C-alpha positions in Angstrom: 78.4 -23.8 -2.3 75.9 -24.3 -5.1 72.7 -26.2 -4.5 72.5 -29.7 -6.0 70.8 -29.9 -9.4 70.1 -32.8 -11.7 73.1 -31.8 -13.8 75.4 -31.0 -10.9 74.4 -33.5 -8.2 76.9 -33.9 -5.4 75.8 -36.9 -3.3 78.7 -36.3 -0.8 76.6 -33.3 0.6 74.0 -35.7 1.7 76.3 -38.3 3.3 76.4 -37.6 7.1 80.1 -37.4 8.1 80.5 -38.7 11.6 84.1 -37.5 12.3 84.8 -37.5 16.0 85.0 -34.0 17.3 86.2 -32.8 20.7 82.9 -31.2 21.5 81.1 -34.6 21.1 82.1 -35.5 24.7 79.9 -32.6 25.9 77.0 -33.7 23.8 77.3 -37.3 25.2 77.3 -35.9 28.7 74.1 -34.0 27.9 72.4 -37.2 26.6 73.5 -39.3 29.5 72.3 -36.7 32.0 68.9 -36.8 30.2 69.3 -33.0 29.6 67.5 -31.0 26.9 70.0 -28.2 26.2 73.8 -27.6 26.3 75.1 -24.0 27.0 78.7 -23.0 26.3 80.0 -19.6 27.4 83.5 -18.3 27.8 84.8 -18.1 31.4 82.1 -20.5 32.6 81.9 -24.3 32.7 79.5 -26.0 30.3 75.9 -25.9 31.5 73.2 -28.5 30.8 69.4 -28.0 31.3 67.8 -30.9 33.1 64.1 -30.9 33.7 64.1 -27.1 33.1 67.0 -26.3 35.4 70.5 -25.2 34.3 73.3 -27.2 36.0 77.1 -26.7 35.5 79.2 -29.7 34.5 82.0 -30.6 37.0 84.9 -29.1 35.0 86.7 -25.8 34.7 85.6 -22.8 32.7 86.0 -22.6 28.9 88.6 -20.3 27.5 88.3 -18.3 24.3 90.8 -20.6 22.6 89.0 -23.7 23.7 85.6 -22.3 22.6 86.9 -21.8 19.1 88.5 -25.2 19.1 85.2 -26.8 20.2 82.7 -25.0 18.0 84.3 -24.1 14.6 85.0 -27.7 13.5 81.2 -28.4 13.6 80.4 -25.6 11.1 80.1 -26.1 7.3 81.4 -23.5 5.0 78.0 -22.0 4.7 77.4 -21.9 8.5 80.9 -20.3 9.0 80.1 -17.7 6.4 76.8 -16.8 8.0 78.4 -16.7 11.4 81.1 -14.3 10.2 78.6 -12.1 8.4 75.8 -12.0 10.9 77.3 -13.0 14.3 75.3 -16.2 14.6 74.2 -19.3 12.8 72.0 -22.4 13.1 72.7 -25.9 12.0 72.2 -29.5 12.9 74.8 -31.8 14.5 74.6 -35.5 15.3 76.6 -37.7 17.7 76.5 -41.4 18.5 75.9 -42.2 22.1 75.8 -45.8 23.4 75.0 -47.1 20.0 72.3 -44.6 19.1 72.7 -41.5 17.0 71.3 -38.3 18.5 70.6 -35.1 16.6 71.0 -31.6 18.0 69.8 -28.2 16.9 72.8 -25.9 17.3 72.9 -22.1 17.6 76.4 -20.5 17.6 76.5 -16.8 18.7 78.8 -14.0 19.5 78.3 -12.0 22.6 80.5 -9.2 24.0 83.4 -10.2 21.8 83.3 -13.9 22.7 82.0 -17.0 20.8 79.3 -19.1 22.5 76.8 -21.9 21.7 73.4 -23.3 22.7 72.3 -26.7 21.5 68.9 -28.4 21.9 68.7 -32.2 21.9 66.2 -33.6 19.5 64.4 -36.8 20.6 65.2 -40.0 18.8 61.5 -40.7 18.5 58.4 -38.6 18.0 56.1 -39.0 21.0 52.3 -39.3 20.5 49.8 -36.9 22.1 49.4 -39.0 25.2 53.1 -39.4 25.7 53.4 -35.6 25.6 50.5 -35.2 28.0 48.6 -33.1 25.4 44.8 -32.8 25.5 42.7 -35.2 23.3 41.5 -32.3 21.1 44.9 -32.3 19.4 43.8 -35.3 17.3 40.8 -33.4 16.0 42.9 -30.5 14.9 44.9 -32.8 12.7 41.8 -33.7 10.7 41.3 -30.4 9.0 41.8 -30.8 5.2 43.1 -27.2 4.8 43.8 -24.0 6.8 46.5 -22.8 9.2 47.5 -24.1 12.6 50.0 -22.0 14.6 52.0 -23.1 17.7 52.9 -20.1 19.9 55.4 -19.9 22.7 58.9 -18.8 23.6 62.0 -20.7 22.6 62.2 -24.0 24.4 58.5 -24.3 25.0 58.2 -27.5 23.0 56.5 -26.1 19.9 58.6 -28.2 17.5 57.9 -31.4 19.3 54.1 -30.7 19.4 54.1 -30.0 15.6 56.2 -33.1 15.0 53.6 -35.2 17.0 50.8 -33.7 14.9 52.5 -34.3 11.6 53.3 -37.9 12.7 49.6 -38.5 13.6 48.7 -37.4 10.0 51.5 -39.7 8.7 50.0 -42.7 10.6 46.3 -42.0 9.6 46.1 -40.4 6.1 47.6 -40.9 2.7 48.9 -37.4 2.0 52.1 -35.6 0.9 53.8 -33.8 3.8 56.4 -31.2 2.9 58.5 -29.4 5.5 60.8 -26.4 5.2 63.2 -26.3 8.1 66.3 -24.4 9.3 67.7 -26.8 10.3 65.8 -30.1 10.0 65.1 -31.4 13.6 62.9 -34.5 13.7 63.5 -36.9 10.8 60.2 -38.6 10.0 59.8 -42.3 9.0 57.1 -42.6 6.3 54.0 -44.6 7.2 51.0 -43.8 5.1 52.3 -40.4 3.9 54.9 -39.4 1.4 57.2 -37.0 3.3 59.7 -34.6 1.8 61.9 -32.5 4.2 63.9 -29.6 2.8 66.6 -27.9 4.7 67.3 -24.2 4.1 70.8 -23.7 2.7 71.3 -27.4 1.8 68.2 -28.1 -0.3 66.9 -24.6 -1.0 68.5 -21.2 -0.7 66.0 -19.6 1.7 62.4 -19.7 2.9 61.2 -17.3 0.2 62.3 -19.6 -2.6 61.3 -22.7 -0.7 57.7 -21.4 -0.3 57.6 -20.4 -3.9 58.6 -24.0 -4.9 56.3 -25.6 -2.3 53.0 -24.6 -3.8 54.1 -26.3 -7.0 55.1 -29.5 -5.3 51.6 -30.8 -4.7 51.7 -30.9 -0.9 48.6 -31.6 1.2 50.3 -30.7 4.5 53.1 -28.1 4.9 55.4 -27.2 7.8 56.9 -23.7 7.1 58.8 -23.2 10.4 58.8 -19.9 12.2 56.6 -17.0 11.1 59.3 -14.4 11.5 58.5 -11.9 8.7 55.6 -10.7 6.6 56.6 -12.5 3.4 56.7 -15.9 5.2 53.3 -15.3 6.8 51.7 -14.1 3.5 53.0 -17.0 1.6 51.8 -19.5 4.3 48.3 -17.9 4.5 48.1 -18.0 0.7 48.9 -21.8 0.8 46.2 -22.2 3.4 43.7 -20.4 1.2 44.5 -22.6 -1.8 43.8 -25.9 -0.2 46.8 -26.9 2.0 47.0 -27.6 5.7 49.8 -25.4 6.9 51.6 -25.6 10.3 53.9 -23.0 11.7 55.4 -21.5 14.8 55.4 -18.0 16.2 56.8 -16.3 19.3 53.8 -15.2 21.4 52.9 -15.6 25.0 49.3 -16.7 24.6 46.8 -17.7 21.9 44.8 -14.4 21.9 48.0 -12.3 21.8 49.2 -14.2 18.7 46.8 -12.1 16.6 48.5 -8.9 17.6 51.9 -10.5 17.1 51.0 -11.4 13.5 49.7 -7.9 12.9 52.9 -6.4 14.2 54.7 -7.9 11.2 52.8 -5.6 8.9 52.0 -1.9 8.4 48.8 -0.6 9.8 47.1 -0.2 6.4 47.2 -4.0 5.9 45.6 -5.0 9.2 42.0 -5.1 8.0 42.8 -7.4 5.1 45.0 -9.5 7.4 42.3 -9.9 10.0 40.0 -11.1 7.2 42.6 -13.7 6.0 43.2 -14.9 9.6 39.6 -15.2 10.4 38.8 -17.2 7.3 41.9 -19.5 7.2 43.2 -19.9 10.7 41.9 -23.2 12.2 43.5 -23.0 15.7 46.3 -21.3 17.7 48.0 -23.4 20.3 50.1 -21.7 22.9 52.2 -23.7 25.3 54.9 -23.6 28.1 56.9 -26.4 29.5 56.8 -27.0 33.3 58.8 -29.3 35.6 56.7 -32.4 36.5 56.4 -34.1 39.9 55.4 -37.5 38.3 58.1 -40.1 38.4 59.6 -40.7 34.9 58.2 -37.5 33.5 60.7 -34.6 33.1 58.5 -31.7 31.9 54.9 -31.3 30.8 53.2 -28.7 28.7 50.6 -26.3 29.9 48.5 -25.6 26.8 46.1 -22.9 25.7 43.9 -23.8 22.7 41.9 -21.3 20.7 39.9 -22.9 17.9 38.5 -20.6 15.2 34.8 -21.1 15.6 32.1 -18.5 14.6 32.6 -16.5 17.8 36.4 -16.3 17.6 36.2 -15.4 13.9 33.7 -12.6 14.6 35.9 -11.1 17.4 39.0 -11.2 15.2 37.1 -9.5 12.3 35.7 -6.8 14.6 39.1 -6.1 16.3 37.8 -7.2 19.7 40.9 -9.2 20.6 40.5 -8.3 24.3 37.4 -10.6 24.4 39.2 -13.7 22.9 40.2 -15.0 26.3 36.6 -15.0 27.4 35.6 -16.8 24.2 38.1 -19.5 24.9 36.6 -20.1 28.4 33.1 -20.0 27.1 33.8 -22.7 24.4 35.3 -25.3 26.7 32.9 -28.0 25.3 34.4 -27.4 21.8 37.9 -28.4 23.1 39.2 -24.9 23.9 41.0 -24.2 27.1 43.0 -21.4 28.6 46.2 -21.7 30.7 44.1 -21.6 33.9 42.1 -24.6 32.8 45.2 -26.4 31.6 47.1 -25.8 34.9 44.1 -27.0 36.9 44.1 -30.2 34.9 47.8 -30.8 35.4 47.5 -30.3 39.1 44.4 -32.6 39.3 46.3 -35.3 37.4 49.3 -34.9 39.8 51.6 -33.9 36.9 52.7 -30.6 38.5 52.6 -29.2 42.0 50.5 -26.2 43.1 53.5 -24.0 43.6 54.6 -24.5 40.0 51.0 -23.8 38.8 50.7 -20.6 40.7 54.2 -19.4 39.6 53.2 -19.5 35.9 49.5 -18.8 36.2 48.4 -15.7 34.2 45.6 -15.1 36.8 46.4 -16.5 40.2 43.0 -15.7 41.7 41.2 -17.5 38.8 43.4 -20.6 39.3 42.7 -20.6 43.1 39.0 -20.5 42.4 39.3 -23.2 39.7 41.2 -25.5 42.1 38.5 -25.0 44.7 35.9 -26.1 42.1 34.4 -22.6 41.7 33.4 -21.8 38.1 33.9 -18.2 37.1 31.0 -17.1 34.9 32.0 -14.7 32.1 29.7 -11.9 30.9 28.3 -12.2 27.4 30.9 -11.4 24.8 28.7 -10.9 21.7 
């Protein structure tokens, strides 16, 4: 299907069709159970994730025939073509539940000869930092006029929600142009002080490569470029950061320090020195996070957050290829708003947001967390 142009504009593409589908009953069940994800697999009942735990719905297993009947009517021609050609596709779907329209990020897949689906519920509203239980320094990170800020974590760690909260803070406080490139669009922003354009891959622009080429000519102040999944996306994004834009993106990495290596892995060895220089000069912060079940009433899950801000020490270590010392730098610069997962977990336990068992289960260094909870400060040797 051709993209809309001024001479060939098809407004019907932009009219959301809310035809009732058989699968919508399962999406409604997800919303009413206050779940975050819906999983469909052949020969198993539907599963929903509630507060981080997968639970089966009280119905029989899904057959191959039913799976096709449930999933395929959701797909556009483009999504079906991508699915047939690649074995998977991503798109957005919306369902009205009790008078409110909810959006879902859907991934359809093939596995062992069967069709399956995983869908993530997108909140109707964009929470603020306090509502997400994020540290106060997040507000300071939104004030940079240019540079790059990356959110690191696995799928389902809340990266998209955190970035949406940061963009919405900018929307409420500055008069800027925010441009997003998403596949698919998740949070739909309501303009406050900012002018906001959201472009969906496949609907508004053919792919990320073309979208980024256009983006630098569309006078954005702030950009969201989605996931850093290949070298071309990262190079274009870092170039945008170099030329005066504040660029947000996500990447799959387990911690803030390990993100440096994850970026370098996208490129051949002979480019690493130049990349380190570009990262050191243009990266403003890397935020890594994981979602944990909460013990506080009314709070489902809370993020444990690691924050590495690119001050002089961090830039020097990145340039000198001393990535193994970045974790020590984070702990040494706590007064600048940095924190590692141990510090974050201690704070969550102290604030009675998570229990100790959960903290120790996910702690990267159990002994360090034990000492932190006892009030023992671990002094790090000099790193310079």
